[in-house]
C-alpha positions in Angstrom: 88.3 -68.1 -70.3 87.6 -64.3 -70.1 83.8 -64.9 -70.2 84.1 -67.4 -67.3 86.2 -65.1 -65.2 83.8 -62.2 -65.9 80.8 -64.5 -64.9 82.6 -65.5 -61.7 83.4 -61.9 -60.7 79.8 -60.8 -61.4 78.4 -63.6 -59.3 80.8 -62.8 -56.5 79.9 -59.1 -56.5 76.2 -59.9 -56.4 76.6 -62.3 -53.5 78.6 -59.7 -51.5 76.0 -56.9 -51.9 73.6 -58.1 -49.1 76.5 -58.5 -46.7 77.5 -54.9 -47.1 73.9 -53.6 -46.6 73.5 -54.8 -43.0 71.8 -52.7 -40.4 73.9 -50.3 -38.3 74.6 -51.3 -34.6 72.0 -50.4 -32.0 72.5 -47.1 -30.1 72.9 -46.8 -26.4 70.2 -44.0 -26.1 66.5 -44.6 -25.8 65.0 -44.1 -29.3 67.9 -41.8 -30.0 65.6 -38.9 -31.1 67.1 -35.5 -31.5 64.0 -34.0 -30.0 61.2 -35.9 -28.3 58.1 -34.8 -30.2 55.6 -37.3 -28.9 54.7 -35.3 -25.8 55.8 -38.1 -23.6 59.3 -38.9 -22.2 61.2 -41.6 -24.0 63.5 -42.0 -21.0 62.9 -41.9 -17.2 66.2 -40.1 -16.6 67.9 -37.3 -18.5 69.9 -38.3 -21.6 73.3 -36.6 -21.9 73.9 -34.9 -25.2 74.5 -31.6 -26.9 71.5 -29.5 -25.9 70.4 -26.6 -28.2 67.5 -25.4 -26.0 68.0 -21.8 -24.7 67.2 -21.1 -21.1 63.8 -19.6 -22.1 63.0 -22.6 -24.2 64.0 -25.0 -21.4 61.7 -23.1 -19.0 58.8 -23.3 -21.5 59.3 -27.0 -22.1 59.2 -27.7 -18.3 56.1 -25.5 -17.9 54.4 -27.5 -20.8 55.0 -30.6 -18.7 52.8 -29.1 -16.0 55.3 -27.4 -13.7 55.1 -23.8 -12.4 57.6 -21.5 -10.7 60.5 -22.8 -12.7 63.7 -21.3 -11.2 67.5 -21.7 -11.0 67.8 -23.2 -14.4 71.4 -24.0 -15.3 72.8 -26.3 -18.0 75.2 -29.0 -16.6 78.3 -30.5 -18.1 76.2 -33.2 -19.8 74.0 -30.7 -21.6 71.0 -31.2 -19.2 69.1 -28.2 -18.0 68.5 -28.5 -14.2 66.4 -26.3 -11.9 63.6 -26.3 -9.4 59.9 -26.2 -10.1 56.5 -26.8 -8.5 53.9 -29.3 -9.4 50.9 -30.5 -7.4 51.7 -28.3 -4.4 55.3 -29.5 -3.9 58.7 -28.3 -5.2 61.1 -30.7 -6.9 64.4 -30.7 -8.7 63.6 -31.0 -12.5 65.7 -31.6 -15.6 65.3 -31.2 -19.3 67.6 -33.1 -21.7 68.4 -32.5 -25.3 65.5 -34.8 -26.4 62.9 -32.7 -24.6 62.4 -35.2 -21.7 61.3 -33.5 -18.5 62.0 -35.4 -15.3 61.7 -34.8 -11.6 64.5 -36.0 -9.4 63.5 -39.0 -7.4 
């Protein structure tokens, strides 16, 4: 009887293993990278999140995206750096999120 019970418990625990190893739920953020390292945006709008870029780093990232005359940078309540910058002869409102995505306001 004890061997049968042991066999049943062993089989039950082996069957339950795959059910516990399921994938976690999908996230609501594009690719959910901490920092966008591909050199291209993974979102067409700023993604809210804890931003660890300093003002100098934010300015440099925006300049790396082809902007000049980056001014008035300020981090908003969503952790997004926002300011003004020039590109192609025109000035635009720009943003930098915690993933490194640089976007111009549309």
